C-alpha positions in Angstrom: -24.4 40.8 22.1 -20.8 41.2 22.6 -18.9 40.1 19.3 -15.2 39.0 19.1 -13.5 37.6 16.3 -15.2 34.9 14.5 -13.3 31.7 14.9 -15.7 29.0 13.9 -18.2 28.5 11.0 -21.1 28.5 13.7 -19.9 32.1 15.1 -19.7 33.2 11.3 -23.3 32.0 10.5 -24.7 33.9 13.5 -22.9 37.0 12.8 -24.1 37.0 9.1 -27.6 36.3 10.1 -27.3 39.4 12.5 -25.7 41.3 9.7 -28.5 40.7 7.5 -31.3 41.3 10.3 -29.8 45.1 10.7 -28.4 45.6 7.4 -30.6 48.6 6.7 -30.6 50.2 10.2 -30.2 54.3 10.6 -26.6 55.5 11.0 -26.1 57.1 14.6 -28.0 54.0 16.1 -26.4 51.3 18.4 -27.6 48.9 16.1 -25.6 50.8 13.0 -22.4 50.3 15.1 -22.8 47.1 15.6 -23.3 46.6 11.9 -20.2 48.3 11.1 -18.6 46.1 13.9 -20.2 42.9 12.2 -19.0 43.8 8.6 -15.7 44.0 9.7 -15.6 40.9 11.6 -17.7 38.8 8.9 -15.0 40.1 6.1 -12.0 39.0 8.3 -13.6 35.7 8.7 -14.3 35.2 4.9 -10.5 36.4 4.0 -9.2 34.1 6.4 -11.5 31.1 5.7 -13.0 31.1 2.4 -10.8 30.4 -1.1 -12.0 31.1 -4.3 -10.7 28.6 -6.6 -8.7 29.8 -9.8 -10.8 29.7 -13.1 -9.2 27.9 -16.2 -9.4 30.1 -19.2 -9.7 27.3 -21.3 -12.7 26.0 -19.3 -14.4 29.4 -19.6 -13.7 29.8 -23.4 -15.2 26.2 -23.6 -18.2 27.3 -21.5 -18.6 30.6 -23.6 -18.4 28.3 -27.0 -21.3 25.9 -25.5 -23.7 29.1 -24.7 -23.2 30.4 -28.2 -23.3 27.3 -29.9 -20.1 27.5 -31.3 -17.7 24.6 -32.2 -13.6 24.5 -32.6 -13.9 25.2 -36.2 -15.5 28.4 -35.5 -12.0 29.4 -33.3 -9.8 28.7 -36.3 -10.0 32.4 -37.7 -9.0 33.5 -34.2 -6.6 30.9 -32.9 -5.3 29.3 -36.1 -5.4 25.9 -37.9 -7.8 22.9 -36.7 -4.9 21.2 -34.9 -3.9 24.3 -33.3 -7.2 24.9 -31.9 -7.3 21.4 -30.7 -4.3 21.7 -29.0 -5.2 24.8 -27.2 -8.7 23.2 -26.3 -7.2 20.0 -24.8 -4.8 22.1 -22.9 -1.5 20.9 -24.6 -0.6 24.1 -25.7 -0.9 27.8 -24.0 -2.5 30.7 -25.1 -0.7 33.6 -26.6 -1.5 37.2 -25.4 -2.6 37.7 -29.3 -5.2 35.1 -28.9 -6.5 35.8 -25.4 -7.2 39.5 -26.7 -9.0 37.9 -29.7 -11.2 35.4 -27.6 -11.6 38.5 -25.1 -13.5 40.4 -27.9 -14.6 37.5 -29.9 -16.3 35.7 -26.8 -17.1 38.6 -24.6 -14.7 36.9 -21.8 -13.3 39.3 -19.1 -9.8 40.0 -19.7 -9.1 39.3 -16.3 -9.7 35.8 -16.8 -6.8 35.3 -19.0 -4.4 36.5 -16.5 -4.8 34.7 -13.4 -1.9 33.6 -11.4 -2.6 29.9 -12.0 -2.3 30.2 -15.8 
């Protein structure tokens, strides 16, 4: 097939299916060259068309708390008083760097979550 820049979801899906079909081809073959081209085209389409939503660090903290069976009071030694924890979890007050570091260690949340552009 003569591949060109992918402009539609349908073209993307066809290219993706073909990429998967020939993914384990041997280097030095025509299919391998096709695979290299498809990988570039698929990545280009994804970079232009797919937006990954920003993650709210507080939502991640709440999810980790739920996973670990923790309550708001369990964060008091890390964040501060009961009211301070409540303000943080409700989004009425922002996290400090010190809190982010402590939550990273305590909950095992990747530090990059706390430093997204939206936050």
